[in-house]
C-alpha positions in Angstrom: 10.4 -14.8 8.7 8.2 -11.7 8.5 4.5 -12.2 9.1 1.9 -10.0 7.4 -1.7 -9.2 8.1 -3.6 -7.7 5.2 -6.8 -5.8 5.7 -8.9 -6.6 2.6 -9.6 -9.4 0.2 -10.0 -7.5 -3.1 -7.7 -7.6 -6.1 -4.9 -5.5 -4.5 -5.0 -7.5 -1.3 -4.8 -10.8 -3.1 -2.0 -9.6 -5.4 0.1 -8.2 -2.6 -0.6 -11.3 -0.5 0.5 -13.4 -3.5 3.8 -11.5 -3.8 4.6 -11.8 -0.1 3.7 -15.5 0.1 5.8 -16.2 -3.0 8.7 -14.8 -1.0 8.1 -17.1 1.9 6.2 -14.7 4.2 3.3 -15.8 6.3 0.2 -13.9 5.2 -3.3 -13.7 6.7 -6.2 -11.5 5.8 -8.8 -9.6 7.9 -12.1 -9.1 6.1 -14.6 -6.3 6.5 -17.1 -8.9 7.7 -14.9 -9.7 10.6 -15.7 -6.3 12.1 -13.7 -5.0 14.9 -13.2 -8.4 16.6 -10.3 -9.7 14.6 -6.8 -10.1 16.0 -3.8 -8.7 14.1 -1.2 -11.4 14.1 1.3 -10.0 11.6 4.4 -7.9 12.3 3.6 -5.9 9.2 0.0 -4.8 8.5 -1.0 -3.9 4.9 -4.1 -1.7 4.6 -5.3 -2.9 1.2 -8.6 -1.0 1.4 -10.2 2.1 -0.1 -9.0 5.4 1.5 -12.4 6.0 3.3 -12.0 2.7 5.2 -8.9 3.9 7.0 -10.9 5.9 9.6 -12.8 2.7 10.6 -9.7 0.7 10.8 -8.0 3.3 13.0 -11.0 3.5 15.2 -11.4 -0.3 15.6 -7.7 -1.4 15.6 -5.7 1.6 16.6 -4.4 0.0 19.8 -3.4 -3.2 18.0 -1.6 -1.3 15.3 0.7 0.4 17.9 4.2 -1.0 17.5 3.5 -2.5 14.0 4.7 -1.5 10.6 1.6 -0.3 8.8 1.6 -0.1 5.0 -0.9 2.3 3.5 -1.6 1.5 -0.2 -4.5 4.0 -0.6 -4.9 6.8 -3.1 -7.0 9.5 -1.4 -9.0 10.4 -4.5 -12.3 12.3 -4.6 -14.2 9.4 -6.2 -17.2 11.6 -6.9 -15.3 13.9 -9.3 -12.0 12.0 -10.0 -10.5 15.5 -10.0 -8.6 15.9 -6.8 -7.1 14.3 -3.7 -9.0 14.7 -0.5 -6.1 15.2 2.0 -4.7 18.6 3.1 -2.5 20.3 0.4 1.1 19.2 0.8 0.2 16.2 2.9 -0.7 12.6 2.1 -3.0 9.8 3.3 0.0 8.1 4.8 1.2 11.3 6.7 -2.3 11.8 8.0 -2.4 8.1 9.1 0.9 8.4 10.9 -0.6 11.3 12.9 -3.5 9.1 13.9 -1.2 6.1 14.7 1.8 7.7 16.5 2.9 4.3 17.9 3.0 2.7 14.5 5.7 2.9 11.7 3.7 4.0 8.7 4.9 3.3 5.2 3.5 4.2 1.8 3.7 1.5 -0.8 1.9 -0.3 -3.6 -0.3 2.7 -4.5 1.5 3.3 -7.8 0.9 -0.3 -8.8 -2.1 -2.0 -10.3 -3.1 -5.5 -9.1 -2.4 -7.0 -12.5 1.1 -5.7 -12.6 1.8 -7.1 -9.1 0.4 -10.5 -10.0 2.2 -10.7 -13.3 5.4 -9.1 -12.1 5.6 -7.0 -15.3 4.7 -3.5 -16.5 5.0 -4.0 -20.2 8.4 -5.6 -20.7 9.8 -4.2 -17.4 9.8 -5.7 -14.0 7.1 -4.4 -11.6 8.7 -2.0 -9.1 7.2 -1.1 -5.8 8.1 2.3 -4.4 8.3 2.5 -0.6 8.3 5.7 1.4 8.6 6.1 5.2 10.6 7.5 8.1 11.7 4.2 9.6 14.7 2.7 7.7 14.3 -0.8 9.3 10.6 -0.9 8.4 11.3 0.1 4.8 14.0 -2.5 4.5 11.7 -5.2 5.9 9.1 -4.5 3.3 11.6 -4.0 0.4 13.2 -7.4 1.3 9.8 -9.1 1.4 8.8 -7.6 -2.0 12.1 -8.6 -3.6 11.9 -12.1 -2.2 8.5 -12.3 -3.8 10.0 -11.7 -7.3 9.4 -7.9 -7.8 11.7 -4.9 -7.6 11.4 -2.5 -4.8 13.0 0.9 -4.2 13.3 3.0 -1.1 11.6 6.2 -2.3 12.6 8.3 0.7 11.0 9.7 3.8 7.2 9.7 4.5 7.2 13.2 2.9 7.6 11.4 -0.4 4.1 9.8 0.0 2.7 13.1 -1.2 4.4 12.6 -4.6 3.6 8.8 -4.7 -0.1 9.6 -4.1 0.0 12.2 -6.9 1.5 9.6 -9.2 -1.1 7.1 -8.1 -3.8 9.7 -8.8 -2.5 10.3 -12.3 -2.3 6.6 -13.1 -5.8 5.9 -11.8 -7.3 8.8 -13.8 -5.6 7.7 -16.9 -6.9 4.1 -16.5 -10.4 5.3 -15.6 -10.4 7.6 -18.7 -9.3 4.5 -20.8 -6.1 6.2 -21.8 -4.1 3.2 -20.4 -5.1 -0.3 -19.5 -5.6 -1.6 -15.9 -2.9 -4.1 -16.8 -0.4 -1.3 -17.5 1.1 1.5 -15.5 4.3 3.4 -14.9 7.6 1.4 -14.9 10.9 2.3 -13.2 13.9 1.4 -15.3 17.1 1.6 -13.4 
């Protein structure tokens, strides 16, 4: 059985934890209030935090994250303008995180999903699909299997380079919801 540690206790953290637990995985959470003293017990670590929090997590937990599968769910938006991403052009938050955590196997996932669609398992009439990008095939399979066991669909979206496109899609979806063009309970669906 795969064990998961989730950084965060917000809507996304709880929705992801619910999916993973429904599939039989052991899930624990690390809160911001725990500071740098918490121990990461999971084989897979989900960073269900806002993008700016990644720097603090890397600084406080970098050594513990070495050897782990690290799932980055962030969308690196400029939250002041809601008009751009704040990572180098052509890169992604996940690729930049991989550079900072060379001993970890970084995946990009969940950033194209809203918490409500993870919790309900539906985007409209379609099953919620989690897109997973990363360079480690075994790490991707581990996450895909856990998501599918939890009742959702999951697709291997390719190498970590695809995180760039996933973050662009997440950016578009967030700006549409913030602009009240779509509901926070909706989103993009993958029909295959």
